C-alpha positions in Angstrom: 71.1 -4.2 82.6 73.1 -7.0 81.4 77.0 -6.9 81.5 79.0 -9.8 79.9 82.6 -10.4 80.9 85.5 -11.2 79.0 88.8 -12.5 80.7 92.0 -13.8 79.1 94.0 -16.9 79.3 95.1 -17.7 82.7 97.9 -20.6 82.2 101.7 -19.9 83.3 102.4 -18.0 80.2 99.7 -15.7 79.8 100.2 -12.0 79.7 98.1 -11.2 82.4 98.7 -13.1 86.1 96.2 -15.1 88.4 96.3 -11.7 90.6 94.6 -9.7 87.3 92.0 -12.3 87.2 91.2 -12.2 90.7 90.8 -8.6 90.9 88.9 -8.6 87.9 86.2 -11.0 89.1 86.4 -9.7 92.2 85.4 -6.0 91.1 82.8 -7.3 88.6 81.2 -9.5 91.4 81.4 -6.6 93.9 79.6 -4.3 91.6 77.0 -7.0 90.8 76.1 -7.7 94.4 75.8 -3.8 95.1 73.5 -3.1 91.9 70.5 -5.0 91.8 69.8 -4.0 88.4 72.7 -5.9 87.0 73.1 -9.2 85.7 76.4 -10.4 84.6 77.5 -13.0 82.1 80.9 -14.8 82.3 82.5 -16.3 79.6 85.8 -17.2 80.4 88.6 -17.8 77.6 89.4 -21.0 79.7 88.1 -22.6 82.5 88.6 -20.2 85.6 91.7 -21.9 87.8 90.7 -23.2 91.2 93.7 -21.0 92.4 91.6 -17.8 91.4 88.1 -19.3 92.8 89.5 -19.5 96.1 90.7 -16.3 96.4 88.1 -13.4 98.1 85.4 -16.0 98.2 85.0 -15.9 94.6 83.7 -19.4 94.1 81.0 -19.0 96.7 80.0 -15.6 95.3 79.7 -16.9 92.2 77.4 -19.5 93.5 75.3 -17.1 95.5 74.8 -15.0 92.5 74.1 -17.9 90.2 71.3 -19.1 92.7 69.6 -15.6 93.0 69.5 -15.4 89.0 72.0 -12.7 88.8 74.8 -14.6 87.1 75.1 -16.9 84.2 78.6 -18.8 84.2 79.1 -20.0 80.8 81.6 -22.9 79.8 84.9 -21.5 77.7 83.8 -23.3 74.8 80.6 -21.2 74.3 80.5 -18.7 71.3 81.5 -15.2 72.9 79.7 -13.5 69.8 76.3 -14.9 70.8 77.2 -13.6 74.4 78.2 -10.2 73.5 75.1 -9.4 71.4 72.8 -10.4 74.4 74.8 -8.0 76.5 74.4 -4.1 76.9 77.8 -3.8 77.4 81.0 -5.9 77.2 83.7 -5.6 79.8 87.3 -7.4 78.8 90.3 -7.9 81.0 93.2 -6.6 78.8 92.8 -5.9 75.0 91.3 -9.5 73.8 89.6 -11.2 70.8 86.3 -11.4 72.3 86.1 -7.7 73.5 87.4 -6.1 69.8 85.0 -8.3 68.2 82.2 -7.4 70.4 83.3 -3.7 69.9 83.4 -4.3 65.9 79.7 -6.0 66.0 78.4 -2.7 67.7 78.1 -3.8 71.4 79.3 -0.9 73.8 82.8 -2.5 74.8 85.2 -1.2 77.5 88.6 -3.1 78.6 90.4 -2.7 81.8 94.1 -2.7 81.0 96.2 -3.1 84.0 99.6 -3.9 82.2 99.2 -0.3 80.2 99.5 -2.5 76.7 97.6 0.5 75.1 100.9 2.5 76.0 103.3 -0.1 75.2 105.5 -0.7 71.6 102.1 -2.0 70.1 100.5 1.5 70.7 100.6 2.4 67.0 98.2 -0.6 66.2 96.0 0.5 69.0 96.2 4.3 67.7 95.2 2.9 64.1 91.9 1.2 65.7 91.0 3.9 67.8 91.5 1.7 71.0 93.8 4.4 72.4 90.2 6.3 73.1 90.2 6.9 76.8 86.5 6.5 76.8 87.4 2.7 75.9 90.4 1.7 77.6 90.7 2.1 81.5 93.6 1.7 83.5 92.0 1.1 86.8 89.0 -1.0 87.1 87.5 0.8 89.8 87.0 4.0 87.3 85.5 1.7 84.7 82.7 0.5 87.0 81.9 4.0 88.3 81.6 5.1 84.9 79.6 2.1 84.3 77.4 3.1 87.0 77.0 6.5 85.9 76.1 5.4 82.2 73.5 3.0 83.6 72.0 5.8 85.9 71.8 8.1 83.1 69.8 5.9 81.0 72.7 6.0 78.5 72.1 9.9 77.6 74.9 12.6 78.1 77.5 10.2 79.3 80.6 9.3 77.7 80.6 5.6 77.0 79.1 4.9 73.7 79.1 2.2 71.1 83.0 1.4 70.2 81.7 0.9 66.3 80.1 4.5 66.5 83.6 6.0 67.7 85.4 3.7 64.8 82.9 5.7 62.4 83.5 8.7 63.9 87.2 8.5 63.0 86.8 6.5 59.7 89.0 3.7 61.6 86.6 0.6 61.2 88.2 -0.4 58.0 91.5 0.1 60.1 90.8 -2.1 62.9 89.1 -5.0 61.1 92.6 -4.9 59.0 94.6 -4.9 62.5 92.4 -7.4 64.2 92.8 -9.9 61.3 96.7 -9.3 61.5 96.7 -9.7 65.1 94.6 -13.1 64.6 
């Protein structure tokens, strides 16, 4: 089962601090380490900072998974669309362009939204695009990963995760989200 991960900018002015990046990667790596049927592709927005890699032995854990052929760490310059299309699901830190466009292209996509952006003053844009859907947005990364494991173990049947594109089509929202994404980008 191929999971791709998209983070966000991690400079000093970024919406999500290094602590969120550390937790995002720590939990994803832990999940991959505990589940032999998973392969992880990481496509960072920017180069992952050394200050992040030094925490929770992330750098060593990345190297271990790479050497065991369970992780592919891409350069930030790689095309996220190609990465997403090769995965069974994309997991994004926050609502980001790579995750949104993955969802629009039919890749099952979920988002960890630790800052509750989906409850902010921008929520009206999210409501217009169906990203308020509780089956897509998670405030707790542990809940997201538990649901992911259930989804995989159920062979994609009878579980709440579904193609975000299908969710958009169900609500007639595909055109609305495409318009909103173009406005935000």
